[in-house]
C-alpha positions in Angstrom: -107.5 3.0 -0.4 -107.5 -0.4 -2.1 -109.5 -3.5 -1.1 -106.4 -5.1 0.5 -106.0 -2.3 2.9 -109.7 -2.2 3.7 -109.6 -5.9 4.5 -106.5 -5.4 6.6 -108.3 -2.6 8.6 -111.1 -5.0 9.4 -108.6 -7.6 10.7 -106.7 -5.0 12.7 -110.0 -3.7 14.2 -111.0 -7.2 15.2 -107.7 -7.9 17.0 -108.0 -4.5 18.8 -111.4 -5.5 20.1 -113.5 -3.1 17.9 -116.8 -4.9 17.3 -118.8 -2.2 15.6 -116.4 -1.0 12.8 -118.3 0.1 9.7 -116.2 0.0 6.5 -119.2 0.1 4.1 -120.0 3.8 4.1 -117.1 5.7 2.8 -113.3 5.4 2.3 -111.6 5.8 5.7 -108.8 7.8 4.0 -111.4 10.3 2.7 -113.3 10.4 6.0 -110.1 10.7 8.0 -111.6 8.4 10.7 -112.8 4.9 11.3 -116.6 4.8 11.5 -118.3 2.9 14.3 -121.9 1.9 14.5 -122.1 2.8 18.2 -121.4 6.1 20.0 -117.8 6.7 21.1 -116.3 8.5 24.1 -116.3 12.2 23.3 -112.8 12.4 24.8 -111.4 9.8 22.4 -109.3 10.4 19.4 -110.0 8.5 16.2 -108.1 9.5 13.1 -106.4 8.1 10.0 -103.7 9.8 8.1 -103.2 8.8 4.5 -100.8 9.8 1.7 -102.3 9.7 -1.8 -99.2 10.9 -3.5 -96.7 8.4 -2.3 -94.3 7.5 -5.1 -96.7 9.2 -7.6 -99.3 6.5 -6.8 -103.0 7.2 -7.4 -103.8 4.9 -4.4 -104.1 6.3 -1.0 -102.0 4.6 1.7 -102.5 4.7 5.4 -99.4 6.3 7.0 -100.8 7.1 10.5 -103.3 5.4 12.8 -104.5 7.1 16.0 -107.0 5.4 18.2 -106.7 7.0 21.7 -108.8 6.9 24.8 -111.2 4.3 23.4 -110.7 1.6 26.1 -110.1 -1.0 23.4 -110.0 -4.4 25.1 -108.0 -6.5 22.6 -104.4 -7.1 21.8 -101.7 -5.4 19.7 -102.5 -6.5 16.2 -99.7 -8.2 14.2 -101.8 -7.5 11.1 -100.5 -3.9 11.1 -97.7 -5.3 9.0 -100.1 -5.4 6.1 -100.2 -1.6 6.1 -96.7 -1.4 4.5 -96.7 2.4 4.3 -97.5 2.9 8.0 -95.2 5.5 9.7 -96.9 6.0 13.1 -99.4 4.5 15.5 -100.9 6.0 18.7 -102.9 3.5 20.8 -102.6 5.3 24.1 -105.2 5.0 26.9 -106.8 1.7 25.9 -106.8 -1.7 27.6 -104.7 -3.6 25.1 -102.8 -6.7 26.4 -99.9 -8.9 25.3 -96.6 -7.5 24.1 -95.1 -5.8 21.1 -95.4 -8.0 17.9 -92.1 -8.5 16.2 -93.8 -8.5 12.8 -94.0 -4.7 13.1 -90.2 -4.5 12.7 -90.5 -5.2 9.0 -92.5 -2.0 8.3 -89.9 0.0 6.3 -91.2 3.5 7.2 -92.2 2.9 10.8 -90.9 5.7 13.0 -93.3 6.3 15.9 -94.8 3.8 18.3 -97.0 5.2 21.2 -98.5 2.5 23.4 -98.8 4.4 26.6 -101.4 3.5 29.3 -102.3 0.0 28.3 -102.2 -3.4 29.9 -99.0 -4.7 28.2 -97.0 -7.2 30.2 -93.9 -9.3 30.2 -90.3 -8.3 29.3 -89.4 -6.2 26.3 -88.8 -8.4 23.3 -85.2 -9.1 22.4 -85.7 -8.2 18.8 -86.0 -4.5 19.3 -82.8 -3.9 17.4 -84.8 -4.7 14.2 -86.8 -1.5 14.6 -84.0 0.4 13.0 -86.1 3.5 11.8 -88.0 4.1 15.0 -87.5 7.6 16.5 -90.2 7.5 19.2 -90.9 4.6 21.6 -93.6 5.4 24.2 -94.3 2.6 26.6 -95.3 4.6 29.7 -97.8 3.3 32.2 -97.9 -0.4 31.3 -96.9 -3.5 33.2 -93.6 -4.3 31.4 -91.1 -6.0 33.7 -87.6 -7.4 33.8 -84.3 -5.8 32.8 -83.9 -3.5 29.8 -82.5 -5.7 27.0 -79.1 -4.8 25.5 -80.7 -4.6 22.1 -82.5 -1.4 23.0 -79.1 0.3 22.5 -79.2 -0.6 18.8 -82.1 1.7 18.2 -79.8 4.5 17.4 -82.4 6.7 15.7 -84.4 7.1 18.9 -85.0 10.7 19.9 -87.7 10.0 22.5 -87.8 7.1 25.0 -90.6 7.0 27.5 -90.3 4.0 29.9 -92.0 5.5 33.0 -94.5 3.7 35.3 -93.6 0.1 34.4 -92.0 -2.6 36.5 -88.5 -2.6 34.9 -85.6 -3.6 37.1 -81.9 -4.3 37.0 -79.2 -1.9 35.9 -79.3 0.1 32.7 -77.3 -1.6 30.0 -74.1 0.1 28.8 -75.4 -0.2 25.2 -77.7 2.7 25.8 -74.6 4.9 25.5 -75.2 4.6 21.7 -78.4 6.5 21.8 -76.6 9.7 20.9 -79.7 11.2 19.2 -81.9 11.0 22.3 -83.6 14.2 23.2 -86.2 13.0 25.7 -86.0 10.4 28.4 -88.8 9.8 30.9 -88.4 7.0 33.4 -89.4 5.8 36.9 -89.2 2.1 37.6 -87.2 -0.3 39.9 -83.8 0.0 38.4 -80.6 -0.5 40.4 -77.2 1.1 40.4 -76.3 4.7 39.9 -77.2 7.3 37.3 -75.0 6.3 34.4 -72.3 8.7 33.2 -72.9 7.7 29.6 -76.0 9.9 29.6 -73.4 12.7 29.1 -73.0 11.2 25.5 -76.5 12.2 24.7 -75.4 15.7 23.6 -78.8 16.7 22.2 -80.9 15.6 25.2 -83.4 18.3 26.2 -85.7 16.6 28.7 -84.4 14.2 31.4 -86.9 12.9 33.9 -85.8 10.4 36.5 -88.4 10.2 39.2 -88.3 7.4 41.8 -86.4 5.2 39.3 -84.3 3.3 41.7 -81.1 4.9 40.2 -79.0 6.6 42.9 -76.7 9.6 42.8 -74.4 11.3 42.4 -75.2 13.2 39.2 -72.2 12.5 36.9 -70.2 15.6 35.8 -70.8 14.6 32.2 -74.5 14.8 32.7 -74.3 18.2 34.4 -72.3 19.5 31.4 -75.1 18.8 28.9 -75.7 22.2 27.3 -79.1 21.6 25.7 -81.0 20.5 28.8 -84.4 22.3 29.1 -85.8 20.1 31.9 -83.9 18.2 34.5 -86.1 16.5 37.0 -84.7 14.0 39.5 -86.5 13.1 42.6 -86.9 10.5 45.4 -83.5 9.0 45.5 -80.3 9.2 47.5 -76.7 10.1 46.9 -77.0 13.5 45.4 -75.5 15.3 48.4 -74.1 18.4 46.7 -75.5 20.7 44.0 -74.4 19.8 40.5 -72.7 22.6 38.5 -75.0 22.8 35.5 -73.8 24.1 32.2 -77.0 24.5 30.3 -78.3 28.0 30.1 -81.6 26.7 28.5 -82.9 25.1 31.7 -86.5 26.2 32.4 -87.3 23.5 35.0 -85.0 22.2 37.6 -86.2 19.6 40.1 -84.0 18.0 42.7 -86.6 16.9 45.2 -85.9 14.5 48.1 -82.5 13.5 46.8 -80.3 14.2 49.9 -79.0 17.7 49.0 -77.3 19.6 51.8 -75.5 22.9 52.1 -76.5 26.3 50.8 -78.1 27.0 47.4 -75.3 28.0 45.0 -75.5 31.5 43.7 -75.5 30.4 40.0 -79.0 28.9 40.5 -80.4 32.5 40.8 -78.5 33.5 37.7 -80.0 31.0 35.3 -81.6 33.2 32.6 -84.5 31.0 31.6 -85.3 29.2 34.9 -89.1 29.3 35.6 -89.6 26.3 37.9 -87.3 25.4 40.8 -88.1 22.5 43.2 -85.5 21.7 45.9 -88.0 20.6 48.5 -87.5 17.8 51.1 -83.7 18.0 51.3 -81.4 19.4 53.9 -80.6 22.7 52.3 -79.2 25.3 54.7 -78.2 28.9 54.8 -79.9 32.2 54.5 -82.7 33.2 52.1 -81.5 36.7 51.3 -81.4 36.1 47.5 -84.9 34.6 47.2 -86.1 37.8 45.6 -84.2 36.6 42.5 -85.9 33.2 42.5 -88.5 32.2 39.9 -92.1 32.5 40.8 -92.6 28.7 41.0 -90.1 27.9 43.7 -90.6 25.1 46.2 -88.3 24.8 49.2 -90.5 22.8 51.6 -88.9 20.6 54.2 -85.4 22.2 54.3 -83.4 24.0 57.0 -83.3 27.6 55.7 -83.5 30.6 58.0 -83.0 34.3 57.9 -84.7 37.4 56.6 -86.9 36.6 53.7 -86.8 40.2 52.4 -89.3 42.7 51.1 -90.9 40.3 48.7 -92.1 38.3 51.7 -91.9 40.9 54.4 -94.6 39.0 56.3 -91.9 36.4 57.2 -89.3 38.8 58.4 -86.7 37.1 60.7 -88.7 33.9 60.5 -87.1 30.7 61.7 -87.9 28.3 58.9 -87.0 25.1 60.7 -90.2 24.5 62.8 -92.9 21.8 62.7 -95.9 24.0 62.4 -97.3 25.9 59.4 -96.0 29.4 59.0 -99.0 30.8 60.8 -97.1 29.7 63.9 -97.9 27.9 67.1 -100.9 29.0 69.2 -101.4 29.9 72.8 -103.6 27.0 73.9 -106.3 28.1 76.2 -107.5 24.6 76.6 -106.6 21.2 75.2 -108.8 19.0 73.1 -109.0 15.2 73.0 -110.5 14.7 69.6 -110.6 16.1 66.1 -112.6 15.1 63.0 -112.0 16.7 59.6 -114.0 16.2 56.4 -111.1 16.7 54.0 -112.1 18.7 50.9 -115.7 19.0 52.0 -118.2 21.0 54.1 -119.1 20.3 57.7 -121.0 17.0 57.9 -122.4 14.9 60.7 -122.1 11.1 60.8 -124.9 9.5 62.9 -125.4 5.9 63.9 -127.5 4.2 66.6 -124.9 5.2 69.3 -123.3 8.5 68.5 -123.4 11.6 66.3 -120.0 12.9 65.3 -119.5 16.2 63.4 -116.6 16.4 60.9 -115.3 20.0 60.5 -115.3 21.6 57.0 -112.0 21.6 55.0 -113.1 23.3 51.8 -111.2 26.6 51.8 -109.3 27.7 48.7 -105.9 26.2 48.3 -103.0 27.1 46.0 -99.9 25.3 44.9 -98.1 26.5 48.0 -100.5 27.1 50.9 -100.4 27.2 54.7 -103.8 27.5 56.5 -104.2 27.8 60.2 -107.6 27.4 61.9 -108.5 27.4 65.5 -107.1 24.0 66.5 -105.7 22.5 63.3 -103.9 23.5 60.1 -103.0 22.4 56.7 -100.0 22.7 54.4 -100.0 22.0 50.7 -97.0 21.8 48.3 -97.2 21.1 44.5 -99.0 22.5 41.5 -101.9 20.6 40.0 -102.5 21.1 36.3 -106.0 22.5 36.8 -105.1 24.2 40.2 -108.1 22.5 41.9 -107.1 20.8 45.1 -110.5 19.5 46.3 -112.6 17.0 44.3 -116.1 15.5 44.7 -118.1 12.7 43.1 -121.7 12.5 42.1 -121.6 8.8 41.7 -123.5 6.5 44.0 -121.4 5.3 46.9 -121.7 1.9 48.6 -124.6 1.7 51.0 -123.9 3.1 54.5 -120.9 5.1 53.4 -120.6 8.4 55.3 -121.0 11.6 53.3 -117.4 12.6 53.9 -116.5 10.0 51.2 -118.2 12.2 48.5 -115.3 14.7 48.7 -111.6 14.6 49.1 -108.5 16.8 49.3 -105.6 16.1 47.0 -102.2 17.4 46.4 -99.5 17.2 43.7 -96.6 16.4 46.1 -97.2 16.9 49.8 -100.2 17.4 52.0 -99.8 17.9 55.7 -102.4 18.1 58.4 -101.6 19.5 61.9 -103.6 19.1 65.0 -102.8 21.7 67.7 -103.6 22.0 71.4 -104.1 18.2 72.0 -104.1 16.8 75.4 -101.0 14.6 75.7 -101.5 10.9 75.8 -102.4 7.9 73.7 -104.5 8.5 70.6 -106.2 6.4 68.0 -105.9 7.9 64.5 -108.2 6.9 61.6 -107.4 7.9 58.0 -110.3 7.5 55.7 -109.7 7.0 52.0 -111.8 6.3 48.9 -110.6 6.5 45.2 -113.2 8.8 43.6 -111.0 10.2 40.8 -110.1 7.0 39.0 -113.3 5.1 38.2 -114.0 1.7 36.6 -116.5 3.2 34.1 -113.8 3.2 31.4 -111.4 0.3 31.0 -108.3 2.5 30.6 -109.2 4.4 33.8 -108.7 1.1 35.7 -105.0 1.3 34.8 -104.5 4.5 36.8 -102.3 4.0 39.9 -102.2 6.6 42.7 -99.2 5.7 44.9 -98.0 7.7 47.9 -96.5 7.5 51.4 -98.0 8.4 54.7 -96.0 9.8 57.6 -97.3 10.3 61.1 -95.3 12.3 63.6 -92.5 12.2 61.0 -92.4 8.3 61.0 -93.3 6.3 57.9 -96.7 4.7 58.4 -97.7 3.6 54.9 -95.2 3.1 52.1 -96.4 2.9 48.4 -100.0 3.1 49.5 -102.5 2.5 46.7 -106.1 3.3 47.7 -107.7 1.4 44.9 -105.6 -1.7 45.5 -106.2 -1.6 49.3 -110.0 -1.2 48.8 -110.1 -3.7 46.0 -111.6 -1.2 43.6 -112.7 2.4 43.2 -115.6 4.0 45.2 -114.9 1.7 48.1 -113.9 2.9 51.5 -110.7 1.9 53.2 -109.7 3.0 56.7 -106.1 2.9 58.1 -105.8 3.0 61.9 -102.8 3.7 64.1 -102.3 4.2 67.8 -99.7 6.6 69.0 -98.6 8.9 71.8 -98.8 12.7 71.7 -96.2 14.2 73.9 -96.0 17.9 72.8 -99.7 18.7 72.2 -99.2 18.5 68.4 -100.0 15.8 65.9 -98.7 15.8 62.3 -100.0 13.7 59.4 -98.2 14.0 56.0 -99.2 12.4 52.7 -96.3 12.5 50.2 -96.0 11.6 46.6 -92.7 9.9 46.1 -92.6 9.9 42.3 -94.4 6.6 41.8 -97.7 5.8 40.0 -99.2 7.0 36.7 -99.3 10.6 35.5 -101.4 10.3 32.4 -104.6 8.5 33.4 -107.3 9.7 33.0 -105.3 12.5 31.4 -101.8 14.0 31.7 -101.3 15.5 35.2 -100.2 14.9 38.8 -102.0 12.3 40.8 -100.4 12.6 44.2 -102.0 11.9 47.6 -105.7 12.0 48.3 -107.7 11.7 51.5 -111.4 11.8 52.5 -111.4 12.3 56.2 -109.3 12.3 59.4 -110.5 11.3 62.8 -108.3 11.2 66.0 -109.5 10.4 69.5 -107.8 10.2 72.9 -107.8 6.7 74.1 -110.0 7.7 77.1 -112.8 8.7 74.7 -112.9 5.7 72.4 -115.1 4.5 70.8 -117.4 7.6 71.2 -114.9 10.4 71.1 -116.1 13.9 70.2 -119.6 12.5 69.9 -123.1 13.4 71.0 -125.1 10.5 72.3 -128.2 10.2 70.1 -131.6 10.2 71.9 -134.5 8.2 70.7 -137.9 9.5 71.6 -141.1 7.5 71.6 -144.5 9.1 71.5 -147.4 7.0 72.7 -151.0 7.8 72.2 -153.3 7.5 75.2 -155.7 4.7 74.4 -156.6 3.4 77.8 -159.2 4.6 80.1 -158.9 5.0 83.8 -158.6 1.2 84.4 -156.0 0.9 81.8 -154.0 3.8 83.2 -154.0 2.1 86.7 -152.7 -1.1 85.1 -150.1 0.8 83.2 -148.9 2.6 86.3 -148.7 -0.7 88.2 -146.6 -2.3 85.5 -144.4 0.8 85.3 -143.8 0.6 89.1 -142.8 -3.0 88.9 -140.6 -2.2 85.9 -138.9 0.7 87.7 -138.3 -1.5 90.7 -136.8 -4.3 88.6 -134.7 -1.7 86.7 -133.4 -0.3 89.9 -132.4 -3.7 91.1 -130.9 -4.6 87.7 -128.9 -1.3 87.6 -127.8 -1.4 91.2 -124.5 -3.2 90.6 -123.9 -1.2 87.5 -124.3 2.1 89.2 -122.0 1.0 92.0 -119.4 -0.1 89.5 -119.7 3.3 87.6 -119.2 5.1 90.9 -116.1 3.0 91.6 -114.8 3.8 88.1 -115.3 7.5 88.7 -113.7 7.3 92.1 -110.6 6.1 90.3 -110.8 9.0 87.9 -111.4 6.7 84.9 -113.2 7.8 81.7 -114.1 4.3 80.6 -117.2 3.9 78.4 -120.0 1.8 79.9 -121.7 -0.3 77.2 -125.2 -1.8 77.6 -125.7 -5.6 77.6 -127.9 -5.3 74.5 -125.2 -3.5 72.6 -122.7 -6.2 73.2 -125.3 -9.0 72.7 -126.0 -7.5 69.3 -122.4 -7.0 68.5 -121.5 -10.6 69.2 -124.6 -12.1 67.7 -125.9 -13.2 71.1 -122.4 -14.4 72.0 -122.4 -16.9 69.2 -119.9 -19.7 69.6 -118.8 -19.0 66.0 -117.5 -15.6 67.2 -115.5 -17.2 70.1 -111.9 -16.2 70.0 -110.6 -18.1 73.0 -111.2 -19.1 76.6 -109.0 -18.9 79.7 -109.1 -19.0 83.4 -110.6 -15.5 83.6 -113.4 -15.9 81.0 -114.3 -16.3 77.4 -113.5 -13.8 74.6 -115.8 -13.1 71.7 -115.3 -11.1 68.5 -118.0 -8.5 67.8 -118.8 -5.5 65.6 -120.5 -2.3 66.9 -123.1 -0.6 64.8 -120.6 2.0 63.6 -118.4 -0.8 62.2 -115.8 -0.9 65.0 -114.5 -4.4 65.5 -114.1 -5.3 69.2 -113.1 -8.2 71.4 -115.5 -8.8 74.3 -114.2 -10.6 77.4 -117.1 -12.2 79.4 -116.6 -12.9 83.1 -118.9 -14.1 85.8 -120.1 -11.6 88.5 -122.0 -13.1 91.5 -120.8 -10.9 94.3 -120.0 -7.3 95.2 -116.4 -8.3 95.9 -116.2 -9.6 92.4 -117.4 -6.2 91.1 -114.8 -4.4 93.1 -112.0 -6.7 91.7 -113.5 -6.1 88.3 -113.1 -2.3 88.8 -109.5 -2.9 89.9 -108.8 -4.8 86.8 -110.1 -2.0 84.7 -108.0 0.5 86.6 -104.9 -1.6 86.1 -105.5 -2.0 82.3 -106.4 1.7 81.8 -103.2 2.7 83.5 -101.1 0.9 80.9 -100.5 3.5 78.1 -98.5 2.3 75.2 -99.0 2.6 71.4 -98.4 -1.1 70.9 -100.8 -2.4 73.6 -104.3 -3.4 72.9 -106.7 -0.6 74.0 -109.5 -1.1 76.6 -112.6 0.5 75.1 -115.0 0.1 78.0 -117.0 -2.3 80.1 -120.5 -3.6 80.9 -122.1 -4.6 84.2 -125.6 -5.9 83.6 -127.6 -9.2 83.8 -125.3 -10.6 86.4 -122.4 -10.3 84.0 -119.1 -8.5 83.9 -117.7 -7.7 80.4 -114.6 -5.9 79.2 -114.6 -4.4 75.7 -111.1 -4.3 74.0 -109.7 -3.3 70.7 -109.8 -6.3 68.4 -106.4 -7.4 67.2 -106.3 -9.4 63.9 -103.3 -11.5 65.0 -102.4 -12.9 68.4 -99.7 -11.0 70.3 -96.5 -12.0 72.0 -98.4 -11.6 75.3 -99.5 -15.2 74.9 -96.0 -16.1 75.9 -95.7 -12.2 78.8 -90.9 -14.7 78.2 -90.9 -11.7 75.9 -91.3 -9.1 78.6 -88.6 -6.6 79.1 -87.1 -6.6 82.7 -88.2 -3.0 83.4 -91.8 -3.8 82.6 -91.9 -7.1 84.4 -90.3 -5.6 87.6 -91.4 -1.9 87.7 -94.2 -1.5 85.2 -92.1 0.9 83.0 -93.4 0.5 79.5 -91.6 2.2 76.6 -90.8 1.5 73.0 -87.5 0.0 74.1 -89.6 -2.8 75.7 -90.7 -3.6 72.2 -87.1 -3.7 71.1 -86.4 -6.2 73.9 -89.3 -8.4 72.7 -88.0 -8.2 69.1 -84.5 -9.3 70.3 -86.0 -12.4 71.9 -87.9 -13.3 68.8 -84.8 -12.8 66.6 -82.9 -15.1 68.9 -85.6 -17.7 68.7 -85.6 -17.6 64.9 -81.8 -18.0 64.6 -81.6 -20.7 67.2 -84.8 -22.6 66.5 -85.5 -22.7 70.3 -88.1 -21.2 72.6 -87.1 -18.6 75.2 -89.5 -20.1 77.7 -88.0 -23.6 77.6 -84.8 -24.6 79.4 -81.5 -24.5 77.5 -78.3 -26.4 78.1 -77.8 -28.5 81.3 -79.0 -25.9 83.7 -82.8 -25.8 83.9 -82.7 -22.2 85.0 -80.8 -20.8 82.0 -82.9 -18.8 79.6 -82.3 -18.7 75.8 -80.8 -15.2 76.0 -78.4 -16.2 78.9 -77.4 -19.3 77.1 -76.7 -17.5 73.8 -74.8 -14.7 75.7 -72.6 -17.3 77.4 -71.8 -19.0 74.0 -71.0 -15.6 72.5 -68.6 -14.6 75.3 -66.7 -17.8 74.9 -66.4 -17.4 71.1 -68.9 -20.2 70.4 -71.7 -18.2 68.9 -72.2 -20.5 66.0 -73.5 -23.2 68.4 -76.5 -21.0 68.9 -77.6 -21.6 65.2 -80.5 -24.0 64.7 -78.9 -27.5 64.1 -81.7 -28.3 61.7 -80.0 -26.1 59.1 -77.0 -28.5 59.1 -74.6 -25.8 58.2 -76.5 -24.6 55.1 -76.6 -20.9 56.0 -74.5 -17.7 55.7 -72.4 -17.7 58.9 -71.8 -13.9 58.8 -75.5 -13.2 58.7 -76.1 -15.7 61.5 -73.5 -14.1 63.7 -74.9 -10.6 62.9 -78.4 -11.7 63.8 -77.2 -13.2 67.1 -75.3 -10.0 68.0 -78.3 -7.8 67.2 -80.6 -10.0 69.3 -78.2 -9.7 72.3 -77.9 -5.9 71.9 -81.7 -5.6 71.7 -82.1 -7.7 74.9 -79.7 -5.6 77.0 -81.2 -5.2 80.5 -80.8 -1.4 80.3 -83.3 0.2 78.0 -80.9 3.1 77.3 -78.3 0.7 75.9 -80.8 -1.0 73.5 -81.0 0.4 69.9 -84.2 1.8 68.4 -86.1 -0.4 66.1 -84.8 1.6 63.1 -81.3 1.1 64.3 -81.9 -2.6 64.8 -83.1 -3.0 61.3 -80.1 -1.1 59.9 -77.8 -3.3 61.9 -79.5 -6.5 60.5 -79.2 -5.1 57.0 -75.5 -4.2 57.4 -76.1 -0.5 57.0 -75.0 0.3 60.6 -72.3 -1.0 62.8 -73.5 -3.3 65.5 -73.2 -1.9 69.0 -70.7 -4.0 71.1 -72.5 -6.6 73.1 -72.1 -5.8 76.8 -71.2 -8.7 79.2 -73.8 -7.5 81.7 -73.0 -10.3 84.1 -74.8 -8.7 87.0 -78.1 -8.9 85.2 -77.8 -12.0 83.0 -76.3 -14.5 85.5 -78.4 -17.6 85.7 -79.1 -17.4 89.5 -80.5 -13.9 89.2 -83.5 -13.3 91.5 -86.3 -10.8 91.1 -85.9 -9.6 94.7 -82.2 -8.8 94.1 -83.2 -6.8 91.0 -85.8 -4.9 93.0 -83.3 -4.0 95.7 -80.7 -2.9 93.1 -83.2 -0.7 91.5 -84.3 1.0 94.7 -80.7 2.0 95.3 -80.4 3.5 91.9 -83.9 4.8 91.5 -82.8 8.4 91.1 -81.0 7.8 87.8 -83.8 5.7 86.5 -86.4 8.2 87.2 -84.3 10.8 85.5 -84.9 9.0 82.3 -88.5 7.9 82.6 -89.7 11.3 83.8 -88.6 13.0 80.6 -92.0 13.9 79.2 -91.4 16.9 76.9 -90.1 16.2 73.4 -89.5 18.7 70.6 -90.6 17.0 67.4 -89.3 18.3 64.0 -90.2 17.0 60.6 -89.1 17.2 57.0 -92.7 18.0 56.3 -92.4 21.5 57.7 -94.8 24.0 56.0 -92.7 27.0 57.0 -90.3 27.0 54.1 -92.8 27.1 51.3 -92.2 30.0 49.0 -94.7 30.9 46.3 -92.7 34.2 46.1 -95.9 36.2 45.7 -98.0 37.0 48.8 -101.3 36.6 47.0 -100.7 32.9 46.5 -100.3 32.3 50.3 -103.2 32.0 52.6 -102.6 32.8 56.2 -105.5 32.7 58.5 -103.7 32.9 61.8 -106.0 34.0 64.6 -103.6 33.4 67.5 -100.5 35.1 68.9 -97.1 33.5 69.0 -96.4 32.4 72.5 -93.3 30.7 73.9 -95.4 28.9 76.5 -97.9 27.5 74.0 -96.2 24.1 73.7 
């Protein structure tokens, strides 16, 4: 290698951020590596490929440069252009920034560019058409954004194109139809439009990966006819409602996961000669499963609607109904119902202790396979998806932040879907806490910081967290983050599903699947918050006897006075506790010292507000629970009794969207209520948002929230407040006023005049109609929140607005409504007394097929009972 090339290597290394390059001891071409003065990561790759015979030259020329997994912090070096014989580079898993230098396009022999897992940003440069000889372009796991430029279609020599895990958007340009030599396409981004039919022009394509790309179905017939396909993986999209008729007999892997498939599995699927991996999970596939004996070993059918006789290969499932909610171990005959559950996901049993309580988290460290259902005494787990190392629990030996519970040292993970089920729960309101900490991606190496674990969380089949990123939420790795939700359990079962929807990175720290991960789960009945499932810790003090007889007498005297004072102090508290028990309430009684400490001695800096009933302070319990403490005055027994009545009234309100009452305190001539702390104020600051059925009869359902939403929507579109008079009649509410205008065809008069006509009239009318539908006086005629959103987005036809004169007229009186309701109470109670609900979910663990019994773990200890739920 000549001096010019050596100097160029020094410049390249400097731009890449290599500070310890040693070019003094040996020719890099002879050594085959770049020498560094400091020790390098043993997992890194550092190699130089040289050709010493190029054009019969006696000089060695660098043709390949591979610097992988080195966490290089610099930029892509334009100086590479000085290595004119360069054919390939591989800078994967570093921390290089910037964009692709256009100078590289002048390299005459340049054919392979691998830049995966770096920190490259911005749009792809428009000069890509100048890379005429390039056959491989690997840009996976960067931060490129914007649309794909038309010029990419001019790179007609490309055989491999990896664009996955970036931020590309827009539609794919038609110019990509020219890439007829393409054999390998990997992509998941934020594209729009449908899967382009011109992919059928890529006759030689062997591997087609389109995970969560934004492209929708159907699969074009021309694509289905590709005869050289070896892998077809499409997931997490919509529009692929029917099975494509695939022509390739070379397919080894077929994934059509969560794409909207319905109907039976076509028979030709089982006849594919080379098929080894089949994933049709999370669709609406129906029909029998008689032909499953012909299926490949790695077959995933989770979350479908299959039923029938599974056959001799899985005789344990004979005549199983594969549509249920529970894992295949089946429901249990509940001998008693529990009010709390704590699980240390991926770890052994552990106890978390603070100054107040001691809570034991059950072990969850049993062996798990790619398809597993496990059923324990009162909870179960279902896992779907194969991890590359087949290890589904992980742990860390790194130091965690001070005070972090031990359950953060371990975690359970999954490649695709992880579902936890809690059985035999007492029905009612629950607080669920999901504990997360990213312990697999660390900040020790720069390139590891680029790893993105993204997944969704569903609770009771409803989306709770979309595109959840633990590291992003916690602002770093090895930092705890807790997600809380309040919900109602109505059928004694709670389901929590964590699902990888095809997003995030799959090659950091190494190539593999990085689906959902969770550290611990805690759920508590609202009556047991904040000390659910806990043992009260006892502090013992041992005193040495140091006094003589005289000292003992003094001590006994002081003790007597102390006991007398304590009895007087606790008198009101004991009376109040008896009153609470008389009402059958399970409210926690806090001590004055606990709340004094939590609020920093009721510091004015923690004051949240003040009203006619007292002052509210923000506080934090010793276990980290944030609370709101309402401080009232208590100077008489009558006041205490009214205080108990208030607790009884609040405890009787049971709704997932209401703030929870944790407990109370009666000490030091004070009455205090301890509530769940809400970060933002609620609509209760203005009760004009209350649905009629709640204001009149105390019926509180999710349809009451829909009513409140409708009022807010009307306020937004009109620019007016619902609690202020509208029009000429001081008694007309905003909703009445808007309804009257709508009925006379003057709905546009509702729109805020401040807009001065600068708005989309169709959207305004749609919003007004949705608001009126949501505020219908009958809860049964209101849409669900999902339906309301779909109506606003134009995805669903708006329900006709009912005139409803009898309930909306401006001279309506509360007493008239009460009388009307008494007459029709039988029909009303017929709706509100419906307490049993059968819940089904696409996260069913019952249609998981490893096709070999040894890869299924079934630890059922209970008999199937029709009366168990």
